[in-house]
C-alpha positions, 0 to 999 in steps of 0.5 A: 585796080587803083582806087582812083579808077574805082572812084571814077567808076563810081562817079560815072555810075552816079552820072547815069542815075545809079546809086551805090548799095555797097562800097567796101574799100577794106580800109577798115573792118567796120562794114563786114563780119567774118566767121573767124577773127583776123589773126597772124603768126607774124610769118606765113599764117595770116588773115586780115587787112594789109597796108592798114595792118589790121590783124586783130592786134597780132604781129604784121605777117612778114610773108604778105605777097607783093601784090600790085594794083591795090591802093590802100587797105585790102583783105588778104590771107594765106594758109588760113587753117595754119593757126587752127582756124576752121575752113572755109572762112566766111566774110559777109555783108548782111542787110544791104538795102536794095528796096526799089533798086534794079539792074544790080551790078557787082564789081570787085578786085581779085589777085593770087600771087603766082609762084613757080610752079603754082600753089593752088590745089583743087580743093582751094577756092574763092567764091562769092554768092548772094541772097535776096530777102533770105531766099537762098544763096545764088552763085555770083563769081567763083575762082577754082584751082586749075593748071595743075602741074603736080600731085596727080593733077590736083596740086600746084595750080592757079586760080581761074574763074569758074564760069559754069560753077562746076568746081573747075577753073576754066576762065581768066587766071588770077595773078599777083596784079589786081584784076576787076571782075564785074557780074550782074546780080539778078532779081530784086527785093528789099534786102541783099546779103553778100558772102565771100567764102575762102579756103586756102590751107597751105603755105604760099596758098594765098588770096587778096581782094579789094574794092567790092562795089554793088550799084544799081538803078535807084528808085526814083523818089524825086518829084518833078519840078513844076512851074506855073504861069505868072499871076494874071490880072485882067479887067472884066469884058464889057457888059459881063461880070467876068472875063474870058481868060486864057493861059498856057499850061504849067511846065515840068522837068524831072531828073529821070523822066524826060516827059512828066505828065502835066494836068490841070487839077483845080480851077477853071480851064483856059478860055473859060469865063472867069468871074470877077474876083480871085480864082486859084488854078492848080497844076500837077506834074507826075513822072513815070515813077509816080512822083508828083508835085503841084503849083498854083497861080491866081487869075484876078478879074477886076470889075472896071465897068462903071454903072449905067445910070439914067435920070428922068427928064426935067421935073415940073412941080407945084410948090406948097402953100409956102411956095416950097417943095420937098425933094423926094428920094428919086432913086427910091421912088424909081424915077432914076434907074441904075444897072451894072454888069455885076452889082444889084445894089448900089451906094447912091448919093442925091444932091440936094438930098431927099427931104431938102426944101427948095423954093420956086424956080429951077433946082439941078439935082445930081444923082451918083451911084457906086457899085461894089467895086468902087466904080461911080457914075452920075447923071443930073436933071432939073426940078422946076418948081412953079408957084402954089395955086389954090382952087380958089385963086381964080374963080372961073366958075364957067370952066367945068371938067367932065365927067368928074369923077372920070375913068378915061377921057376928061374934057373941058368946056372951053377953049384952052391954051394948056392943061397940066395935071399934078398929083397931090405931091405937086408933081407934074404928070401930064400936059396937053393943049387939047381940051380933052385928055386921057386919065386911064393910066393914072392911079385912082385918087385926087388930082389937080388940073391947071387949066389956062385959057385966054381969060385966065387960069383955073385950078380944078380937082379931078377924081379918078376912079 
């Protein structure tokens, strides 16, 4: 068969995910070993490669048969024992790697030039056998003598395929035109040995072979191609330090498996609540041969929610003897509350800062809080500083607080317009227009009570126990 068609056959095999184990074109002798070196007497006794003219340096024989259908070099021989060679001659390909291969097939081209009458005797043969992992040779394809016309029915015949390996040709006959024979190689293993055995021992008893090809389904060692979803960035859901995130699974393709299995092997599942920050998701694809590949992508949840900050109402305080008031740390003292969907600690700013001295009048205080993600919120309130009034500023001795010390209700023995209670820091704690008030919620200590009547104002000390 023309080697163009051999190449085409090879390409078709490749297209169906098969691979070559052997591709012997007989264009040189590098791929095999022989039991007898090539030889030629220059005429009708020869063994070697035609066309490329490799007869071990001996003369190119003049009686090479006019075979047809071969292209390039081919292995040929005639009267193989004519130069003292021992029969049969073995041509071997050893140690062919078939590890993981299945569905092994052999293909080869065979010919024997037909003379009238034929020249093949019953003891002439071409035989190909093989063994896997040294387990003993098995018959693959035989050609034996048949169609004898002389010599008592044992001479002057043709080569026919011996389909049942019984030593008698009963199949297709070989001619001078190359014919392709294809056979399945049964069994699997790691190493294959192929052997061609030839015995033709008289003039015009000849053979020619070419294009030995062994193919099989190669082991799949290529992992699937897996594609993960794109990177996801998403703001947090309101009120929580995270977000519900959904995504599609990864997809995969494979050169042999139409449906590789894709599973998520790391990270939170789609539809879970993902925390603020970066979470890595991994998918793995595995084909039917066990080859696998992975891909990853990230889910980033961004804390985009500002803190919630609550300032106190207007603070009315009393100035010191210098008519000044020192602003406290309103956050540290717990008068300002800050909450956040994520953070438990905050960077805070008070304007004016804690410790600032302010005078009598109204000062607006601004509080800002920033969470770990850099989100900032603020609030503000007024601080009203009233002038300092000492206990002796107004002597309304007839006004009395009772009981004093007190634990619960305190009364004033006069008609009042207002009563304001301050702590020693000057902060206003309560105010009433009644002449009695409840101090049971106040901590034990000394307080100043400003009592305003129609006659004037008095400052009294009150002890709460």
